[in-house]
Phi, psi and omega in degrees: 000314180296320179298320179296315180295320181296321177297319179297322180294317182288326183278330180244079186291340182297333181266355182238342187294311181298310177300322181298312181294323178298314180294316179304311183295315181295317179294318180300314178297320180298314181297315181295313182293321178297314180296323179295318179293324176295323176295318179295319178298313180294321180299312181297313183295314183291317180294319179297320180293314184293319190255348184218302193264335188067174170288329175220148178221136177246130177218170168285157180299322179293319179297319182298326180293332183235032188302327182293339180270356182052063183276083183295343175292347179252021187288167175289141173240162184066042186293323182298320178293317180295323179296322179296319178293320179296318180297327180281317185279330184228070185291344180282356183244139172267125184252138181214125179280149178220153174231128173256146178204155176244173179159203180238149172252121183251118180257119182274159174269193183296334180268001180086005178267157184299124177265314180202150176232153178208145176291147181230157172239104188268146175225124180249124179226168181281100182258333192251338185255096178289161355279138179220136179274358190297321181298324178282320181299314181273355178054049188293327181300317180279335181281344183292122181265314179218158176076216184218174177279154178301141180236348179210168183300146179087001178256148185213171177242150182231144178297141182300320181296316179292321179298318179295321182292324182265351181075030180269132178250155176306131183102348180287149177253133178221164182252132172260138179242119183214200182233136180284173179297332181265004177095002180277167178284133180247125178230135178203141175268133179231146176261120181270106188267354180195165176239151184230153175221108183278342185080019177236115191302320183296335178267318186292343183290322186203034184271143165232149183234122181231168179285147182301318181296322177297317180295319179296323178289315184291320186263011181055047182241053180300124181055037180224156174204151180292322186216155167235119181260144177240139180229136172298139189296334178269002176079003182256123180282128178241110189297314183294318178294319179298318180295323178294319178295318179300313181296319180294316181294311183295327178293330184268325191246331189268135179233122183297336181277347182248110183293341183257008174282149183286149175225141180251141175229148176270172184305314186282353179268005187237144172061022181065022184294324180298317179294321180296315180290327176295324178295318178299318180293328176295327180297324177305309185298320180296317179301312182296317180298316181298317181291323176298315182295310183296315182292328179297316179297315181297315182290328175299311179296320178297322178294319178298317179296320179294321180291327176295315180294329182262021183306313182293318180301315181295322178297318179297317181295321177291320180295330180280000174102008179291133181295140181299321179297318179295318179295318178300315180292325180292323177295320178293318179299319178299317179294322180293326177295315176299318179297321179293315179296317179296323179293322179294311181294316179297321179295317178298318178294318178295320178294325178296314179293318180297323178295319177299316179292333177287323182279311185273317183074174179229129180282119181245027184300326184294333180258003181248010187298322182259011183279142176256006180275138176283097181213137183293147179293333178262106180273136181232149171285163175224119180273127175241176179297329181287341177298330180278352183248328190300329181294335181287342179294303175288328183298309181274324181296312180294322178298316181295315180295312181298314182289325179298319181285316185289329183280354180297340178300340178300322185283350178269355178280129179264126183299324183293337183254012183298319184295319178294321178298316182291323177295319179291326181292000000 
């Protein structure tokens, strides 16, 4: 039966070409948009983890309440002891302390007087004392635009955009003005030996990167850090494992009555990231629903037009004694074969475009200038196993709905009036 229907589809292309092309186009768009949204979801999650939240983050309870204000006066103390406990209790996680700070960058002229000042967003990580995962986490080798990475104390990195704006070249000395952990004024001269460009607008606008030991000295934070970030060693975030670690840590170390006791949060518990990713996932469903609905209407109309053109054929088949139910099922089967072929071709085309977008990406820097979301300027699609399946949902679903509705006309044909119909036809 399937072989017979397939021959009919191939020999009479006029009844299959329009539905086939409609399904191909709809499936291709579905695959591309789904892969693009998966890429955006992964981009947001990975960038947020690398530069801000980690897969896991430890802060004091008081710091966590005001984390957006970077309250270093509420930072963790006794970090070396806590790091040792973390390495023992959770060996599957790489732990790294960080300090965030704000302030001004003061660039002097030849006489040592202020030439220009600019606000900065500072990040202190372990750059000089191996072993440290920070160079790989922040991808510093690839992010380096000019100069070199710091090799000794007192050296720092500056964002390329800020360096261009202030006219700072690698090797220049500038003063950072900030606030110590105890509220005093912090002043320190740093030699900026290189510039970096992360490709994330919120960082590239005013970021400086210094060694953790330098920040602890400048900000009077001896053996202290604002945050301790944890990353799974293979770089893949596992929500269930992370939640189990969070529960175990908080049960052992965190005390609700002590504002300065440490508390751990997972990636999705910070910055409304869970809600943002849930919204992205809702968009998948909306995209699929819209394509199923739109394609169903088109295929319904195409089916009605095809049945009008095949009016005589259907009448002859009924006159020869073919059961209406059998004829109805054969029309649906024929449409499903077209839907399956169109879904296969559309999926292959969509995967090809998605692969190109995954490799090359699209630069969206122009629309991310005012964004505060940690997201790379180069957006890429991401192909998953479901990318090869998602196109069949609208492809076969819309085909089934459209053909089911359009083929109902078979049951409105009266056997007693077939001869008159055929004569008029």
